[in-house]
Legacy VTK file of the C-alpha trace (Angstrom):
# vtk DataFile Version 3.0
C-alpha trace
ASCII
DATASET POLYDATA
POINTS 90 float
-5.011 3.695 -18.349
-2.481 1.663 -16.609
-3.250 0.079 -13.565
-1.530 -2.224 -11.439
-2.518 -4.483 -8.560
-0.708 -4.541 -5.216
-0.831 -7.480 -2.410
-0.132 -5.588 0.438
-0.113 -7.130 4.544
-0.319 -4.078 6.891
0.850 -3.963 10.026
-1.436 -1.762 12.103
0.519 -0.133 15.640
3.824 -0.374 14.569
6.139 1.611 15.955
7.097 3.544 12.362
6.019 3.887 9.669
7.756 1.368 6.781
7.313 -0.253 3.063
9.547 -3.548 2.798
9.604 -6.828 0.655
10.994 -9.966 1.517
10.546 -10.906 -2.236
9.106 -10.736 -5.826
6.091 -13.505 -4.900
5.511 -12.031 -1.251
3.481 -9.002 -0.559
4.614 -5.814 0.128
4.543 -5.342 3.991
3.112 -1.963 4.976
3.217 -0.661 8.865
1.518 1.374 10.054
1.221 3.502 13.291
-2.484 4.410 13.522
-5.083 1.401 14.961
-6.747 -0.688 12.841
-10.188 0.991 14.677
-12.169 3.100 12.532
-10.631 2.366 8.950
-7.195 5.308 10.056
-5.483 2.133 9.349
-6.208 1.551 5.727
-6.555 5.764 5.458
-2.398 5.776 6.091
-1.802 2.561 4.395
-2.815 4.196 1.314
-1.673 7.320 2.664
2.039 6.759 2.370
1.171 4.340 -0.682
0.468 7.268 -2.711
3.091 9.458 -1.081
5.745 6.769 -2.496
4.188 6.191 -5.807
3.650 9.926 -6.433
-0.454 10.141 -7.117
-2.429 11.334 -5.512
-4.779 9.345 -2.638
-8.160 8.752 -5.008
-5.875 6.734 -7.444
-5.729 4.160 -4.704
-8.111 1.838 -4.093
-8.602 -1.221 -1.652
-10.660 -3.574 -3.234
-10.072 -6.845 -1.195
-9.436 -6.919 2.007
-10.859 -4.063 3.756
-11.515 -5.383 7.222
-8.312 -7.809 7.302
-4.452 -7.374 7.599
-3.468 -8.685 3.782
-5.215 -6.054 0.813
-5.375 -6.181 -2.696
-5.422 -2.202 -4.092
-5.770 -1.031 -7.047
-3.134 1.599 -8.511
-4.995 3.849 -11.430
-2.085 5.964 -13.261
1.243 3.683 -12.960
2.267 0.995 -14.245
4.076 -2.148 -12.754
7.298 -1.388 -13.208
6.481 2.080 -12.026
4.976 0.693 -9.141
8.019 -1.429 -8.287
10.900 1.634 -8.773
8.945 4.300 -6.337
7.771 1.434 -3.684
12.280 0.358 -3.898
12.909 3.827 -3.453
14.528 4.273 -7.174
LINES 1 91
90 0 1 2 3 4 5 6 7 8 9 10 11 12 13 14 15 16 17 18 19 20 21 22 23 24 25 26 27 28 29 30 31 32 33 34 35 36 37 38 39 40 41 42 43 44 45 46 47 48 49 50 51 52 53 54 55 56 57 58 59 60 61 62 63 64 65 66 67 68 69 70 71 72 73 74 75 76 77 78 79 80 81 82 83 84 85 86 87 88 89
């Protein structure tokens, strides 16, 4: 089964949600409008990534940094190249 790992820098309480990348080696910058309370920001981050990748939310899992802005997220069913294309909006 295909699987990829995403390194994310989460920005809660942003004015609008979005995903940006600075460079190939830098983590994804994920901005969400939800506050970092009761996992709302994490849940919105997973939902946003799932929507952009075209996979169900159940295929994404935070494996590191659950209570931090810096996170590592595993996505099942998507290759590294498919993830890059999906997140770039291509």
